[in-house]
C-alpha positions in Angstrom: 0.0 0.0 0.0 3.0 2.3 0.5 3.5 2.4 -3.3 0.3 4.4 -3.8 1.2 7.1 -1.2 3.5 10.0 -2.0 6.7 10.3 0.0 5.7 13.5 1.8 2.5 11.7 3.1 4.6 8.9 4.4 6.9 11.4 6.1 4.0 13.2 7.7 2.6 9.9 8.9 5.9 9.0 10.6 6.0 12.4 12.4 2.4 12.0 13.5 3.1 8.6 14.9 6.1 9.9 16.9 4.5 12.9 18.5 1.0 13.4 17.4 -0.7 16.1 15.4 0.7 19.0 17.4 4.2 17.9 16.6 3.3 17.5 13.0 1.9 21.1 12.9 5.0 22.5 14.7 7.4 20.7 12.4 5.8 21.2 9.0 3.7 24.3 9.7 0.3 25.1 8.5 0.8 23.5 5.1 -0.5 20.4 6.7 -3.7 22.1 7.8 -4.1 23.7 4.3 -3.6 20.3 2.6 -6.1 18.7 5.0 -8.8 21.3 4.3 -8.2 21.2 0.5 -8.4 17.4 0.4 -11.8 17.4 2.2 -13.1 20.4 0.2 -12.4 18.7 -3.1 -13.7 15.3 -2.0 -16.9 16.7 -0.5 -17.5 18.9 -3.6 -17.3 15.9 -5.9 -19.3 13.7 -3.6 -22.1 16.1 -2.6 -22.3 18.6 -5.5 -20.9 17.3 -8.8 -22.1 13.7 -8.8 -25.7 14.6 -7.8 -25.8 17.2 -10.5 -24.6 14.7 -13.1 -27.2 12.2 -12.0 -30.0 14.9 -12.1 -29.0 15.9 -15.6 -28.9 12.3 -16.8 -25.2 11.9 -17.5 -24.9 9.1 -14.9 -27.5 6.4 -14.9 -27.9 3.1 -13.0 -29.0 1.1 -16.0 
């Protein structure tokens, strides 16, 4: 599974395991927080806005 993860994510995971989220924020700064917010913003936009609109317009069907 490590093949699919970028190196910086693996590094962040190791730092988090050693000292928790506060140590990760102190060591890497607020780029971690920005990355977290952007990830969920993009994911939720696709999941709750784009896909339902495509279903409503008939681009995605079940049959």
